[in-house]
N, C-alpha and C positions, 0 to 999 in steps of 0.2 A: 807891230801897229797896236795902239792902245784902243780898246773899245769900251764904252761905258758898261758897268757891271751892276747887278742888282742882287738882293738877296731877300730873305724873309726870316722872321723871328724863329721858325722851327727848322730852317735849312742851314746846316753847318757850313755852307759854301757861299762865296760870291761868285756868280756866274755871269757870263757875257750876255747882253740883252738879246744878241742873236746867236743861237747855237746851231749846231749842225744835226739835223735828223738823217739817220743812216739807214732806213729802211731800204733805200734804193741800192745800198752796197751789198746787201744780202741777196736781193732778188725782188720779184713782184713788180719790178718797173723795167723789166727787160734786163739784160746782162750788162753789168759794169765790171771790166776786168781788173784785176788786182792792181795794175799799174796806174790805171785811170783812178781807182779808188784812193791811192796813195796820193796822187796829185791833187785831188779834190781835198783830202784832209790837210794836206800841206798848205794849199791856198787859203783854206779856212782859218788855220791857225796863224798863218802870216798876216791875215787880215783882222786878227784880234779875237777870233772865236776861242773860247776856253771850254766850252761845254759840247760834248758829243752825246746824243741820245740814241740807244740801240735796243735790242731785245734778243733774247735766246732764240727765237724763232725766225729772225731775219736770215734767211739762207741757212736755217738750222744751225746756227752758230757762226756762220760765215762772217757777218758783219762784226761780231764781237771779236773773232780771231783777227780780223784785218785792223780793227782798232787796237787790239792787244799788241800787234806787231809794230804799229805806228806810235803808240803812246810813249814808247822808250826814248823818243826824240825830244821830249820835253814835258813840262807840267800840263796836265790836262785833267779835266773832271768828266767822268763818264757815268751816265745814268743808264741801266739797263732795266729790263723787264722779265717777268717770269709768269708762267701759268697757261700759256696757250699750246703747249706741247702734249696736252693730255685732253681728254674729253671734258667739256665745259659743265662740270658737275661739282656741287659744293664740296662733296666728300673728298675731292681730290686736293682741295686747298688746306692741307695739313702740314705740320711741322716737318715730318719725315720727307715730304716731297720738297718743301722749301729748302731743307738742307741739301738735297740732291741737286735741285736746279741752281742754287747759288754756288755750289761746289763747281758745277759745270761752268757757269759764267765766269767764276774766279779763275778757273784754269785757262778759258778762252781769252780772258782779258789780261792774264799774267799778273794778278794782284792777289794779295793775302785778304784784303777787305774791300768790298764793293762800295763805291762812294754813295750810291743809292740804288735800291732796287724797287721796282714798281710792279704791283699786281697789274696784269696786262689785260684790261677790260674783261674782268671776271663776271660770272653771273650776278645778277642783282642781289641774291640772297646772301652772297659772301659779304657784302658790306655791312650786313646786320649781325654777323657772327662775331661774338666776343672771342671765341676760340681762335678764329683767323688772326686776329690783331694781337692776341696774346703770343701766338706763334711768330708773328713778325717782331714783336718785342724781344722775344728769345733770340732772334737772328742778330739783333743789335747788341744784346747782352753777351752773346757768344763771340762778338766781334767779327762775324761774317760780313755784316753790312754796317756802314756808319749811319745810315738812315733809310727810311722807307717811305714810298708814297703809292699812289694809285693812278692808273690811266683809265678813264671812264669813257662811256659812250653818251650818258645823259646827265643833264644838270641835277636831277634828283639824286642820282649816284654821287656826284661830286659833293653835294651838300651833306649827304649822310657821312662821306669820308671826311669832310672837313670837321664835322663834329667829334671825330676820334682824336684823342689828345696826342697820339703818337705819329699821325700822319704829318709828314713834312712837306709833301707836294701833291698837287693835283695836276695831271695832264689831261687836257680836254681839247676837243675841236673848237677852234675860235677863229673866225676870219670874217671878212666883210659880207660873206654870204651865210654865216652862221653866228648870229649875234645874240642869241638867247642868253649865253653865260654872262652877259653884261648886266642883266637884271638882278640877279641873286647871288651867282656864284662868285664873282669877282669881289663884290662887297664883303661876303662872308669870308672869303680867303684872307682879305685885308685884316678884318676884325681878329681872325684866329691866328694870324701870322703864318699862314700856309702859302707856300710858293705855288705860282700858277705857271704851267708849261703849256704854251699854245701850240698845238699841233695842226697839221693839214692847213697851214696858213694861206696857201695859194689854191685851195680847193682842188688839190690834184692837178694843179697847173692851169685850170680855168681862168684864174685871175691873172695869168700872164698875158692873156689876150692873145695868145699865139694859135689857138686852135679854130678851126672852121667846122662847119657841119660835115665836111668830108674827111676830116682827120681820122686816122686809124692808128692803132696801137698794137704792139706785138702780142701774141697769144699769151706770152708770160708776164705781161703787164696787167696789174689789177684793174687798170682802167678799162681793159677789154674784158677779163673774165669775171669781174665783180660788179658789172654795171647795175644788176638788180640784186645784189646781195647774195650771190650764189656761194660765195666762200666765206664771207664774214659780213659784219654790219655794213649795210649799204651806205651809211653815213660816212664811212672812210673813204668812199670813192666819189669824187665831185662834190663832197659835202652833202651827199644825198640828193643832189639836184639832177633831174633828167638832163642828159648831155646836150641835146639840142636847145633846150631852154637855157641852160648855162652858157652855151656859146653866145646867145642873144644877150643875156645879162651881162656878159664879160665884155661885149662890144660896147655897151653902154658905160661899163666901169672904165674901159680904156679911154672913152671920150672925157671922162672926168679927170683920168690921169693926165691927158693931154692939156686939158685947161689948167691943170695944177703944175704943168711942166716937169712931170716925172714919168718914168716908165711904169706901166701898170703893176709890175712885180714889186717895184720899190714902194709904190703908193699902198699896195696891199699890206706889206710888212710894216710900213710906218704906221698904218691905222691901228695894228695890233700893238706896237710898241707904245703908242699914245694912250692905250687904255689903262686907267688906274687899277693897279692890282696885278698886271701882268709882270711876271719876273723874267721870263725868256720865252722867245719864240724860236721854233726849231724847223726851219725849212730844209728840204733836202736839196741835193745838187747832183746833176749827172755830169757837170763839166766844170773846169776850173773857173770859166767865165761866170757861171751860174753862182758858184760859191763866192766869188769876189763880189758880185752884184748884191747877193743876199747880205753880205756883211755890211756893205756900204749903207744900207738902210739905217743901221744904228747911229750914223752921223748925219743923217738927213734932218732938216728942220721939221718940228711938229707941223701937223696939218692945219691949214687954216680952218676957221669956223665955217666958212662957205664950202670948202671941200668935204668936210665932216657932214655937213647937212646934205649935200648931194648924195653921198654914199648912203646915209640913212634913208633918203627918199627912194633911192634904188631898191634898197632892201625891202622897204614897206611895200613897194608897188609890185615887185616881181618875185622876191625870194620868201618873204615871210610866210605867205599862205602855203607854201610847199614844204617847209622844214621847221618852222618855229615850234610847233606843238609836238613834233615827233621825237625830239631829243631834249 
């Protein structure tokens, strides 16, 4: 199946507007067995997805290895990440470690050269280090990677990264409950020719509208163990919104989706796809049905002006005071 693709001046690939985020294939979302993982990847590519996003810490390499076994079936672009397997100190972001980490990822993925490697939400000072970006340039020169980018927590980090000439992509949390990147990050990326990868597009599932105040999650699911940022930045879980308030906000979002004649998840993904400057959005999937539904958002019509206005009003009234100035 053909899906619309996009690129950016600094990105050496055309990628599907909907990719597949594979955090859940490695862990931290409960267990996904290898057979199910393969079915999800197969359903995604059959639906037109040409980009998988992974990281060396997803299941300590399990996600990369599963993708490596799968990618032999056909053309696929894979973006991975590095840097979270060690203490988050600037001195660990050096060329010797970059070589070790990318060698491991190349082995896991079964490739000689990584399509793109991203610094995985490093400490803020890393973004200001010329030595770090010189080292990344060296990886390209050594043909270990075709290109590099960054995954960030804050808009300020994104803007600093975009100003670096070698950065091909910025991955950032962007969804209907995290709208701050629309103000400066997306316009700056467009001007610089940097690809924008939108992650956490459903706010860890909140925007699916399927959760209630009584919903529980497995102990191995980050939506349980990272509710308050116990393991990593709290913004990665429910977009940083307290769960109960998020459930209430998601109920209003579902009402907007009903008026628009779309399922909430499809509306959430289409809202991101419609934003100028977004190159691809990378929802995860824990079932074949979810993978197919995510991909279908790429062919849905753009949102109406009325629907966009209702989503903006919801954000301003319930969400903005909680998250806008934190990231």
